[in-house]
C-alpha positions as a Python dict, from the first residue, in 0.01 Angstrom:
ca = {
    (1, 'M'): (0, 0, 0),
    (2, 'P'): (184, -296, 152),
    (3, 'A'): (106, -485, -169),
    (4, 'Y'): (363, -261, -342),
    (5, 'F'): (627, -369, -90),
    (6, 'V'): (538, -735, -132),
    (7, 'V'): (573, -708, -510),
    (8, 'M'): (906, -526, -472),
    (9, 'V'): (1040, -796, -237),
    (10, 'L'): (937, -1074, -473),
    (11, 'L'): (1098, -895, -769),
    (12, 'G'): (1406, -837, -553),
    (13, 'W'): (1440, -1209, -480),
    (14, 'V'): (1404, -1288, -850),
    (15, 'E'): (1663, -1024, -939),
    (16, 'L'): (1903, -1139, -666),
    (17, 'A'): (1890, -1513, -741),
    (18, 'P'): (2143, -1510, -1030),
    (19, 'T'): (2386, -1303, -822),
    (20, 'I'): (2365, -1549, -534),
    (21, 'V'): (2420, -1846, -766),
    (22, 'T'): (2719, -1673, -929),
    (23, 'S'): (2868, -1592, -587),
    (24, 'L'): (2831, -1952, -469),
    (25, 'E'): (2983, -2091, -789),
    (26, 'A'): (3279, -1853, -756),
    (27, 'G'): (3341, -1972, -399),
    (28, 'R'): (3229, -1646, -238),
    (29, 'Q'): (3002, -1791, 30),
    (30, 'F'): (3037, -1487, 257),
    (31, 'R'): (2903, -1255, -14),
    (32, 'A'): (2611, -1489, -80),
    (33, 'T'): (2538, -1507, 293),
    (34, 'V'): (2537, -1128, 324),
    (35, 'L'): (2308, -1092, 21),
    (36, 'I'): (2064, -1350, 153),
    (37, 'S'): (2071, -1205, 506),
    (38, 'S'): (2002, -851, 387),
    (39, 'R'): (1717, -969, 164),
    (40, 'L'): (1571, -1172, 453),
    (41, 'L'): (1585, -865, 677),
    (42, 'W'): (1406, -659, 413),
    (43, 'S'): (1149, -937, 363),
    (44, 'G'): (1088, -949, 739),
    (45, 'L'): (1026, -574, 754),
    (46, 'V'): (784, -600, 465),
    (47, 'A'): (605, -893, 632),
    (48, 'V'): (562, -690, 952),
    (49, 'T'): (436, -394, 749),
    (50, 'A'): (185, -606, 558),
    (51, 'Y'): (62, -789, 867),
    (52, 'G'): (43, -472, 1075),
    (53, 'S'): (-144, -294, 800),
    (54, 'A'): (-398, -576, 783),
    (55, 'R'): (-438, -558, 1163),
    (56, 'R'): (-466, -175, 1143),
    (57, 'W'): (-173, -105, 1372),
    (58, 'R'): (-117, 269, 1362),
    (59, 'W'): (259, 261, 1414),
    (60, 'V'): (301, 58, 1094),
    (61, 'F'): (218, 372, 897),
    (62, 'W'): (535, 538, 1031),
    (63, 'L'): (737, 225, 949),
    (64, 'Y'): (588, 240, 602),
    (65, 'L'): (705, 601, 561),
    (66, 'V'): (1057, 513, 678),
    (67, 'L'): (1076, 216, 440),
    (68, 'L'): (960, 431, 149),
    (69, 'A'): (1225, 691, 231),
    (70, 'L'): (1489, 416, 249),
    (71, 'L'): (1381, 286, -91),
    (72, 'I'): (1420, 632, -241),
    (73, 'V'): (1763, 691, -85),
    (74, 'T'): (1904, 348, -175),
    (75, 'G'): (1767, 373, -528),
    (76, 'F'): (1987, 674, -597),
    (77, 'G'): (2299, 524, -442),
    (78, 'S'): (2301, 185, -610),
    (79, 'P'): (2509, 113, -920),
    (80, 'H'): (2330, 43, -1247),
    (81, 'P'): (2514, -223, -1448),
    (82, 'T'): (2265, -219, -1736),
    (83, 'P'): (2025, 35, -1884),
    (84, 'V'): (1736, -192, -1786),
    (85, 'A'): (1844, -174, -1421),
    (86, 'L'): (1865, 204, -1448),
    (87, 'I'): (1512, 226, -1589),
    (88, 'Y'): (1385, -21, -1328),
    (89, 'D'): (1533, 187, -1045),
    (90, 'L'): (1413, 513, -1201),
    (91, 'V'): (1053, 394, -1236),
    (92, 'G'): (1064, 240, -888),
    (93, 'G'): (1202, 564, -744),
    (94, 'L'): (924, 766, -907),
    (95, 'I'): (660, 532, -768),
    (96, 'D'): (826, 546, -423),
    (97, 'A'): (837, 926, -431),
    (98, 'A'): (472, 946, -535),
    (99, 'L'): (365, 706, -258),
    (100, 'L'): (572, 895, 0),
    (101, 'T'): (425, 1228, -108),
    (102, 'V'): (68, 1100, -95),
    (103, 'S'): (129, 935, 243),
    (104, 'I'): (278, 1250, 396),
    (105, 'F'): (-8, 1456, 254),
    (106, 'G'): (-256, 1210, 405),
    (107, 'A'): (-82, 1227, 742),
    (108, 'I'): (-91, 1607, 740),
    (109, 'R'): (-448, 1631, 614),
    (110, 'Y'): (-611, 1345, 807),
    (111, 'G'): (-368, 1268, 1090),
    (112, 'P'): (-459, 1247, 1459),
    (113, 'W'): (-357, 1608, 1529),
    (114, 'V'): (-617, 1731, 1276),
    (115, 'M'): (-893, 1552, 1468),
    (116, 'M'): (-821, 1740, 1791),
    (117, 'K'): (-1088, 1986, 1899),
    (118, 'T'): (-992, 2352, 1884),
}
């Protein structure tokens, strides 16, 4: 599942690059700095999620659920300048919702509280 986040981060950097270049050319360094900083923060969270998942850290699953929920919430609140961006966010939101649903179902069905003896 972290592979999905890694792909989304890479696509996000590709999508953000023209905006950063335009901001720098227009003399809006602060905007470019904020965009880069927020993308670096997101990339760092994804790196921790991917590494923790590979190391089988249990708490990373909860971070994964929070990040999926954030993706769904921010997908609905972002502006869509083009129809392609709208479709991109719509498909991404559907994938995020499906992954969140399956992950919550897995936590309920196979979580640690299910393994307790009755």
